[in-house]
C-alpha positions in Angstrom: 0.0 0.0 0.0 1.2 3.5 -0.8 -0.5 4.8 2.3 -1.1 3.3 5.7 -4.7 2.3 6.6 -6.5 1.6 9.9 -9.7 -0.4 10.5 -11.9 0.6 13.4 -14.5 -1.9 14.7 -17.3 0.5 15.5 -20.1 0.0 18.1 -22.1 2.2 20.3 -20.0 1.6 23.4 -17.8 4.1 25.3 -14.8 1.9 24.6 -15.5 2.0 20.9 -15.6 5.8 21.0 -12.2 5.7 22.8 -10.9 3.4 20.1 -12.1 5.7 17.3 -10.4 8.7 18.9 -7.2 6.8 19.3 -7.3 5.6 15.7 -7.7 9.2 14.5 -4.7 10.2 16.6 -2.6 7.5 15.1 -3.9 8.3 11.6 -2.6 11.8 11.9 0.8 10.6 13.1 1.3 8.0 10.4 -0.7 9.6 7.6 -3.3 6.9 7.4 -6.8 6.5 6.2 -9.4 5.2 8.7 -12.3 2.9 7.8 -15.0 2.4 10.5 -16.8 -0.9 10.1 -20.0 -1.7 12.0 -21.1 -5.3 12.0 -24.8 -6.1 12.8 -24.6 -9.5 14.6 -27.6 -11.1 12.9 -26.3 -14.6 13.9 -26.7 -13.9 17.6 -30.1 -12.4 17.1 -31.3 -15.5 15.3 -29.7 -17.8 17.9 -31.6 -16.0 20.6 -35.0 -16.3 18.8 -34.9 -19.5 16.8 -36.1 -23.0 17.6 -34.7 -26.1 16.0 -38.2 -27.3 15.1 -41.5 -25.4 15.4 -43.3 -26.1 18.7 -46.6 -24.7 20.0 -46.8 -21.6 17.8 -44.6 -22.5 14.8 -41.8 -20.5 13.4 -43.7 -17.6 11.9 -43.8 -15.3 15.0 -40.1 -15.9 15.6 -39.2 -15.0 12.0 -41.3 -11.9 12.4 -39.6 -11.0 15.7 -36.2 -11.5 14.0 -37.2 -9.2 11.1 -38.4 -6.5 13.4 -35.3 -6.7 15.6 -33.0 -6.6 12.6 -34.8 -3.5 11.3 -34.3 -1.8 14.6 -30.6 -2.7 14.6 -30.2 -1.4 11.0 -31.8 1.9 12.1 -29.4 2.1 15.1 -26.5 1.3 12.8 -27.4 4.2 10.5 -27.5 6.6 13.4 -24.2 5.3 14.7 -22.4 5.7 11.3 -23.9 9.1 10.7 -22.6 10.4 14.0 -19.2 8.9 13.4 -18.9 10.4 10.0 -19.9 13.9 11.3 -17.1 13.8 14.0 -14.5 12.3 11.6 -15.2 14.9 9.0 -14.8 17.6 11.5 -11.3 16.3 12.4 -10.5 16.1 8.7 -9.9 12.3 8.9 -9.7 10.7 5.5 -11.7 7.4 5.3 -15.1 5.8 5.0 -17.7 3.9 6.9 -19.2 0.5 6.1 -21.8 -1.7 7.6 -22.2 -5.5 7.2 -24.3 -8.2 8.7 -23.0 -11.5 10.0 -20.4 -12.9 12.5 -18.4 -9.8 13.7 -15.2 -11.7 14.4 -15.3 -13.6 11.1 -16.0 -10.5 9.0 -13.6 -8.2 10.8 -10.8 -10.8 10.6 -11.4 -11.2 6.8 -11.5 -7.5 6.2 -8.4 -6.8 8.3 -6.2 -8.4 5.6 -6.6 -5.1 3.6 -5.3 -2.9 6.5 -2.2 -2.2 8.5 -3.9 -2.0 11.9 -7.2 -2.8 13.5 -8.4 -0.8 16.5 -11.3 -1.8 18.7 -12.8 -1.2 22.1 -13.1 -3.8 24.8 -15.0 -3.5 28.1 -12.9 -4.7 31.0 -14.4 -7.9 32.6 -15.4 -5.9 35.7 -17.7 -3.7 33.6 -19.6 -6.6 32.0 -22.3 -7.8 34.3 -23.3 -10.6 32.0 -22.8 -14.1 33.5 -19.7 -15.8 32.0 -21.6 -18.9 31.1 -24.1 -16.8 29.1 -21.4 -14.5 27.9 -19.5 -17.2 25.9 -22.8 -18.2 24.2 -24.0 -14.9 22.8 -22.1 -12.0 24.3 -18.4 -13.1 23.9 -16.3 -10.1 23.5 -15.4 -9.3 19.9 -12.0 -8.2 21.0 -11.3 -11.6 22.4 -12.1 -13.2 19.1 -10.2 -10.7 17.0 -7.1 -11.0 19.2 -6.9 -14.6 18.1 -8.1 -14.4 14.5 -6.7 -11.2 13.2 -3.8 -11.5 10.7 -2.6 -7.9 11.5 -1.7 -6.0 14.6 -4.6 -5.4 17.0 -4.8 -2.4 19.3 -7.2 -3.2 22.2 -8.6 -0.1 23.8 -10.3 -0.4 27.2 -10.1 3.2 28.5 -9.1 6.6 27.2 -5.3 6.6 27.6 -3.2 9.6 28.6 -0.8 10.9 25.9 1.7 8.1 25.3 5.3 8.9 26.1 6.9 5.6 25.5 6.5 2.1 24.0 7.6 -1.0 25.7 8.2 -3.8 23.2 8.1 -7.2 24.9 9.8 -10.3 23.5 11.1 -13.6 24.8 14.8 -14.0 25.1 14.3 -17.7 24.0 12.3 -16.7 20.9 13.3 -13.5 19.0 11.7 -12.2 15.8 13.8 -9.4 14.4 11.0 -8.3 11.9 8.6 -7.9 14.8 11.0 -5.8 16.8 12.0 -3.7 13.8 8.4 -3.0 12.9 7.6 -1.9 16.4 10.6 0.4 16.5 9.5 2.0 13.2 6.0 2.5 14.7 7.5 4.1 17.8 9.5 6.4 15.7 6.5 7.5 13.7 4.4 8.1 16.8 7.3 10.0 18.5 7.5 7.5 21.4 10.6 6.5 23.4 11.0 2.8 22.8 12.2 0.2 25.3 13.0 -3.4 24.6 12.0 -5.8 27.3 13.1 -9.5 27.0 11.7 -12.2 29.2 14.0 -15.1 29.9 13.1 -18.6 31.1 16.6 -19.8 31.8 16.6 -22.1 28.7 18.9 -19.8 26.8 22.2 -19.8 28.7 23.7 -16.8 26.9 24.8 -14.0 29.3 23.0 -10.7 29.0 26.0 -8.7 27.7 26.6 -11.3 25.0 22.9 -11.4 24.1 22.7 -7.6 23.7 25.9 -7.6 21.5 24.4 -10.2 19.2 21.1 -8.4 19.1 22.6 -5.1 18.1 24.6 -6.8 15.4 21.3 -7.9 13.8 19.3 -4.8 14.9 21.7 -1.9 14.7 18.8 0.6 15.0 18.4 -0.5 18.6 21.7 1.1 19.6 21.1 3.6 22.3 17.7 2.1 23.2 17.0 0.9 26.8 17.2 -2.9 26.7 16.1 -4.8 29.8 16.3 -8.6 30.4 14.2 -10.0 33.1 14.7 -13.6 34.2 11.9 -15.8 35.6 11.7 -19.3 36.9 9.6 -21.6 34.8 7.7 -20.2 31.8 8.5 -16.6 30.8 6.3 -14.0 32.3 4.7 -16.2 35.0 6.0 -13.7 37.5 5.1 -10.8 35.2 1.4 -11.5 34.8 0.5 -9.0 37.6 1.6 -6.2 35.3 -1.3 -7.0 33.0 -3.8 -8.9 35.1 -3.8 -6.9 38.4 -2.3 -3.5 38.9 -1.0 -3.1 42.4 1.5 -0.3 41.6 -0.6 2.6 43.0 -1.1 6.0 41.4 2.5 6.2 40.1 2.2 2.8 38.4 -1.2 3.7 36.9 0.3 6.8 35.4 3.1 4.8 33.9 0.8 2.3 32.4 -1.4 5.0 30.9 1.5 6.8 29.3 3.2 3.6 28.0 2.0 1.6 25.0 2.8 -2.1 25.6 3.3 -4.4 22.6 3.1 -8.1 22.9 4.0 -10.5 20.1 1.7 -13.4 19.2 2.5 -16.4 17.1 0.9 -19.6 15.8 1.7 -23.0 17.3 -0.1 -25.5 15.2 -3.7 -24.3 15.0 -3.4 -22.2 18.1 -2.1 -18.6 18.6 -0.3 -17.8 21.8 1.1 -14.7 23.4 4.5 -14.3 25.1 2.7 -15.2 28.3 2.1 -18.7 26.8 -1.7 -18.2 26.9 -4.2 -17.7 24.1 -4.7 -14.0 23.3 -8.5 -14.3 23.9 -7.9 -15.7 27.4 -5.4 -13.0 28.1 -7.7 -10.2 27.0 -10.5 -11.3 29.3 -8.5 -10.3 32.4 -6.6 -7.4 30.9 -6.3 -4.3 33.1 -4.1 -2.0 30.9 -5.8 1.0 29.3 -4.5 -0.2 25.9 -2.5 -3.1 24.5 -1.1 -3.7 21.1 -1.0 -7.4 20.0 1.4 -8.0 17.1 1.4 -11.2 15.0 5.0 -12.1 14.4 4.2 -13.4 10.9 2.8 -10.0 9.9 4.5 -8.4 7.0 5.7 -5.5 9.2 5.5 -1.8 9.5 8.1 -0.4 7.1 9.7 2.9 6.6 12.1 4.2 3.9 15.5 5.3 5.1 14.7 8.8 4.0 11.6 8.9 6.1 13.3 7.3 9.0 16.1 9.8 9.1 13.6 12.6 8.8 11.7 11.3 11.8 14.8 10.8 13.9 15.8 14.4 13.2 12.4 15.7 14.1 12.2 13.7 17.3 15.6 14.8 18.4 14.6 18.5 18.0 11.5 18.0 20.1 13.4 16.3 22.9 16.1 19.0 22.9 13.5 21.7 23.5 
């Protein structure tokens, strides 16, 4: 693509509004178009109303109820898209709005292939009063599904973040993907964020930190001068680190740090499953997420590329800003 593009999964929730505003912010930084896509989940409506076989009153009333419900949902969709368009145009955001009917996770994952980033809101589990047994049947979070199925980076937005100051790029010391790290560094450069590389070690790799950093910089020279931290844990990487994402006990100072830092976690396929650096499936991880925002980055994604000319231009601009 000659220009970057962002896909926003649009709904009427507060989290979706936060996601849209964050997508507009990023679009201005990376010169991207923004497409807002609203999916009417007709499947869930039908699952709620249908019967396998007609019983006492036959299928007619249920079909009628389905048609009436869908008509109401289409009306709400039109209002939602009209409001979004009005605000986006006021911000001079280039893009379009589209609406579809079907399985939201399936359709968004298919459409995501044509974009560089998908942004969507997600209500923290504490804000969803729906019983979990019922939730997995009809109200399973779309973000949970997209986190597993999306072929492109996914930015999960739970609350309105503060202005980002830094980006923490997480990786495993035992499993390093240079393309993933380079893409994240490029994105941090475009967004004007101070990057930090954080490697989680399990003890499987016996290489000493100094030697590891030397080898890393030989493959990734652009990481020179960047803060590189190596944390060692017993057992599986990040077992001792889960409280950072699952339960914030750091107090106000910690909360401020989390709000001002964009965390990036890599995901990768193992057989038919996709896992995070925590060793868990992305959707299971998202359920208990407490960070305001999180960027999940599939390691097999083509990457976020910049020309050397553009990269040098951004480095010069960022240095000038930091020196002021």
